[in-house]
C-alpha positions as CSV (number, residue, x, y, z in Angstrom):
1,M,115.2,126.2,116.7
2,D,114.5,126.4,112.9
3,H,117.2,128.8,112.3
4,N,119.9,126.7,114.0
5,F,119.0,123.4,112.1
6,R,118.2,125.1,108.7
7,K,114.8,123.3,108.8
8,K,113.1,126.0,106.9
9,E,114.3,128.1,103.8
10,L,115.9,131.3,104.6
11,N,116.6,134.1,102.1
12,Y,119.8,135.1,103.8
13,V,121.2,131.6,103.8
14,R,123.2,130.0,101.0
15,P,122.1,126.3,101.4
16,E,124.8,124.8,99.1
17,L,127.2,125.8,102.1
18,S,125.0,124.5,104.9
19,H,126.8,121.1,105.1
20,L,129.8,122.9,106.6
21,N,127.8,123.8,109.7
22,E,128.2,121.6,112.9
23,S,125.8,121.2,115.8
24,W,126.3,119.7,119.2
25,L,123.3,118.7,121.6
26,A,123.8,118.1,125.4
27,P,121.7,115.4,126.9
28,G,118.2,116.7,127.5
29,G,118.8,119.5,125.0
30,E,117.4,117.8,122.0
31,D,113.9,119.1,122.5
32,L,113.8,122.7,123.7
33,V,109.8,122.7,123.9
34,K,110.0,119.6,126.1
35,H,112.8,120.9,128.2
36,S,111.1,124.4,128.7
37,A,108.1,122.6,129.8
38,M,109.9,120.6,132.4
39,L,111.4,123.8,133.8
40,H,107.8,125.4,134.1
41,D,106.6,122.1,135.8
42,I,109.5,122.4,138.4
43,Y,108.7,126.1,139.1
44,R,104.8,125.2,139.6
45,A,105.8,122.3,141.8
46,R,108.0,124.4,144.0
47,F,106.0,127.8,144.2
48,G,102.4,126.7,143.4
49,R,102.1,129.2,140.6
50,R,103.0,129.5,136.9
51,M,106.3,130.8,135.9
52,Q,106.0,134.4,134.6
53,A,106.5,134.6,130.7
54,K,109.4,137.3,131.0
55,A,111.5,134.9,133.1
56,A,112.6,133.3,129.6
57,P,114.7,130.2,131.4
58,I,116.1,129.4,127.9
59,R,118.0,131.8,126.1
60,E,120.3,132.1,123.1
61,G,123.4,134.0,122.3
62,V,125.4,134.5,119.1
63,I,129.1,134.6,119.1
64,T,131.3,135.7,115.9
65,L,134.1,133.4,115.2
66,N,137.4,133.2,113.1
67,D,138.1,130.3,111.0
68,S,140.5,128.7,113.8
69,V,137.7,128.1,116.5
70,T,136.5,124.6,116.5
71,M,133.6,122.9,118.1
72,D,135.8,121.4,120.8
73,E,136.7,124.7,121.9
74,L,133.0,125.7,122.3
75,K,132.6,122.6,124.3
76,D,135.4,123.8,126.7
77,F,133.5,127.3,126.9
78,A,130.2,125.4,127.7
79,A,132.0,123.4,130.5
80,E,133.7,126.6,131.9
81,M,130.4,128.5,131.9
82,E,128.4,125.5,133.8
83,K,131.6,125.4,136.3
84,N,131.2,129.2,137.2
85,F,127.5,130.0,136.8
86,P,124.2,128.1,137.7
87,L,123.3,127.4,134.1
88,K,123.4,124.6,131.5
89,V,124.3,124.8,128.1
90,L,121.8,122.9,126.0
91,Q,123.2,123.4,122.1
92,L,126.0,124.6,120.2
93,H,125.6,125.3,116.7
94,I,128.5,126.6,114.4
95,H,127.3,128.3,111.2
96,D,130.5,128.1,108.9
97,S,129.8,129.8,105.8
98,D,126.2,129.6,104.6
99,E,125.6,133.2,106.0
100,G,127.5,136.3,105.0
101,H,127.2,139.1,102.4
102,F,129.0,140.4,99.3
103,D,131.2,143.2,99.4
104,E,131.4,146.3,96.9
105,H,133.8,144.2,94.8
106,G,131.0,141.4,94.5
107,Q,133.3,139.1,96.7
108,Y,131.5,137.0,99.1
109,V,132.4,137.5,102.8
110,K,131.1,134.8,105.1
111,N,129.6,135.6,108.6
112,R,131.3,132.6,110.3
113,H,129.4,132.5,113.9
114,A,128.1,130.2,116.6
115,H,124.7,130.2,118.3
116,I,124.7,128.9,121.9
117,V,121.4,128.0,123.7
118,L,121.4,128.1,127.5
119,D,119.3,127.0,130.4
120,Y,119.3,129.8,132.8
121,F,117.1,128.0,135.4
122,D,118.8,127.6,138.7
123,M,117.9,124.5,140.3
124,A,119.0,125.7,143.7
125,T,116.7,128.6,144.0
126,G,114.1,127.6,141.5
127,K,114.3,130.8,139.8
128,T,115.9,132.1,136.5
129,F,119.7,133.1,136.9
130,R,120.0,136.9,136.3
131,P,123.7,137.6,135.8
132,T,125.1,140.8,137.2
133,R,127.4,143.1,135.2
134,Q,130.6,141.6,136.7
135,Q,129.3,138.2,135.9
136,M,128.7,139.1,132.2
137,A,132.1,140.5,132.0
138,K,133.5,137.3,133.5
139,M,131.5,135.3,130.7
140,Q,133.3,137.5,128.2
141,T,136.9,136.6,129.7
142,I,135.9,132.8,129.7
143,L,134.7,133.1,126.1
144,A,138.1,134.8,125.0
145,Q,140.2,132.3,126.9
146,T,138.6,129.3,125.8
147,I,138.3,130.0,122.1
148,H,141.7,131.9,121.9
149,M,140.4,135.3,120.7
150,Q,140.8,138.7,122.0
151,R,138.3,139.7,124.7
152,G,136.1,142.8,123.7
153,E,136.9,142.5,119.8
154,S,135.6,139.7,117.7
155,S,134.2,137.8,120.8
156,D,131.7,140.1,121.3
157,V,128.1,139.2,120.8
158,K,127.5,140.0,117.1
159,H,124.4,142.2,116.3
160,L,121.9,140.2,114.2
161,S,120.4,141.6,110.9
162,A,116.8,142.6,110.9
163,L,115.8,139.6,109.1
164,Q,117.7,137.2,111.2
165,Y,116.6,138.9,114.5
166,K,112.9,138.6,113.2
167,N,113.2,134.9,112.3
168,Q,114.7,134.1,115.8
169,E,112.0,136.2,117.5
170,Q,109.4,134.4,115.7
171,A,111.0,131.0,116.9
172,K,110.8,132.2,120.4
173,Q,107.4,133.4,120.0
174,L,106.4,129.7,118.7
175,L,108.3,128.2,121.6
176,R,106.3,130.3,124.1
177,L,102.9,129.6,122.3
178,E,103.6,125.9,122.6
179,Q,104.3,126.2,126.3
180,L,101.2,128.4,126.9
181,L,99.1,125.7,124.9
182,R,100.6,123.0,126.9
183,E,99.7,124.9,130.2
184,K,96.2,125.6,129.1
185,Q,95.8,121.8,128.5
186,Q,97.2,121.1,131.7
187,L,94.6,123.7,133.4
188,I,91.7,122.0,131.5
189,E,92.8,118.6,132.6
190,E,93.1,119.7,136.3
191,K,89.6,121.5,136.1
192,E,88.1,118.0,134.9
193,Q,89.8,116.2,137.6
194,L,88.3,118.8,140.2
195,L,84.6,118.4,138.7
196,Q,85.0,114.6,139.0
197,E,86.1,114.9,142.5
198,K,83.2,117.3,143.2
199,Q,80.5,114.8,141.6
200,R,82.0,112.0,143.6
201,L,82.0,113.7,147.0
202,L,78.2,114.9,146.2
203,H,77.1,111.4,145.2
204,D,78.9,110.2,148.5
205,A,77.1,112.9,150.5
206,D,73.7,112.1,148.8
207,K,74.1,108.4,149.6
208,H,75.1,109.3,153.1
209,L,72.0,111.4,153.8
210,E,69.8,108.7,152.5
211,E,71.1,106.2,154.8
212,K,70.9,108.5,157.6
213,A,67.1,109.2,156.7
214,R,66.4,105.6,156.5
215,Q,68.1,105.0,160.0
216,I,66.2,107.8,161.4
217,K,62.8,106.6,160.0
218,A,63.6,103.2,161.3
219,I,64.3,104.4,164.8
220,G,60.9,106.4,164.9
221,A,59.1,103.4,163.7
222,R,60.7,101.3,166.6
223,L,60.1,104.3,169.1
224,M,56.4,104.4,168.1
225,A,56.0,100.7,168.5
226,L,57.0,101.2,172.1
227,A,54.7,104.1,172.6
228,K,51.6,102.4,173.9
229,T,49.9,105.4,175.6
230,E,49.1,108.9,174.7
231,K,51.5,110.2,177.3
232,E,54.5,108.2,175.9
233,F,53.5,109.4,172.4
234,N,53.5,113.1,173.4
235,Q,56.9,112.8,175.1
236,L,58.6,111.1,172.0
237,R,56.8,113.8,169.8
238,E,58.7,116.5,171.9
239,I,61.9,114.9,171.8
240,M,61.8,114.4,167.9
241,T,60.3,117.9,167.3
242,E,63.4,119.5,169.4
243,N,65.9,117.5,167.1
244,G,63.9,118.4,163.9
245,L,62.3,115.2,163.3
246,K,58.6,114.6,161.9
247,M,56.5,112.3,164.2
248,P,54.8,109.5,162.5
249,E,51.1,108.7,163.4
250,P,50.5,107.1,166.6
251,T,49.7,103.3,166.2
252,F,47.6,103.2,169.5
253,K,44.0,104.3,169.7
254,Q,43.5,107.9,171.3
255,K,40.7,108.3,173.8
256,P,38.3,110.8,172.7
257,T,38.5,114.2,174.5
258,P,35.7,114.6,177.0
259,L,33.4,117.5,176.5
260,E,33.5,120.2,179.0
261,P,30.4,120.1,181.2
262,K,28.0,123.2,180.8
263,F,27.0,125.0,183.9
264,K,23.9,127.1,184.3
265,H,24.4,130.4,185.5
266,K,22.5,131.2,188.7
267,I,19.9,134.1,188.3
């Protein structure tokens, strides 16, 4: 995200100190938008529907650090998290000194902390991992042990300032919008494919009906050629009428119907 990589100017950041920051990206964690799209595709393929927006398979946490905590210790924390829970750590970022505040004496107090970006998508179940209270407590214990800090004190998740929270929420919203745009484009492509398939089937059906009509017409013509008498013609006409077929005109000459004789009444 922009906040973690300092890709945009932030008014609570001292850019002259940003070179002291550190970042680590896991394989596959370089592009969060692409990674999120992959998780949504896996979910769709498995369950036949889109993942709910509130599922949030990619999440971020903030950890306050003292000056002694190193990136290697955070990597150890990431490894233990992956060992104990169905999740994957995608990114680690240490913001060393470029965030902080000035105290009442005008002294700059840095806010050294780390951002951890995690993939909470459980490949075994195909759903987002939702830790229980006990599991969250275990995460705190693992964190305290790996970075050698007191559990429940400075290892707690830091409350972000209003402006930091706003920037992070905007970044998350952008991620969701990009995912929705990708899903919409995918739906449009699927709709176009269905329309093309429908047109192909209709075209094949028309060709099939035309061929059947030609065959029926040819059969009727051959039958009429065989019908030499009016009796044979009437028999064929009955058969074809029963099957919903139109009878062509006969090829033989029909005999004129004799007039009925007139009888005189006796007086």
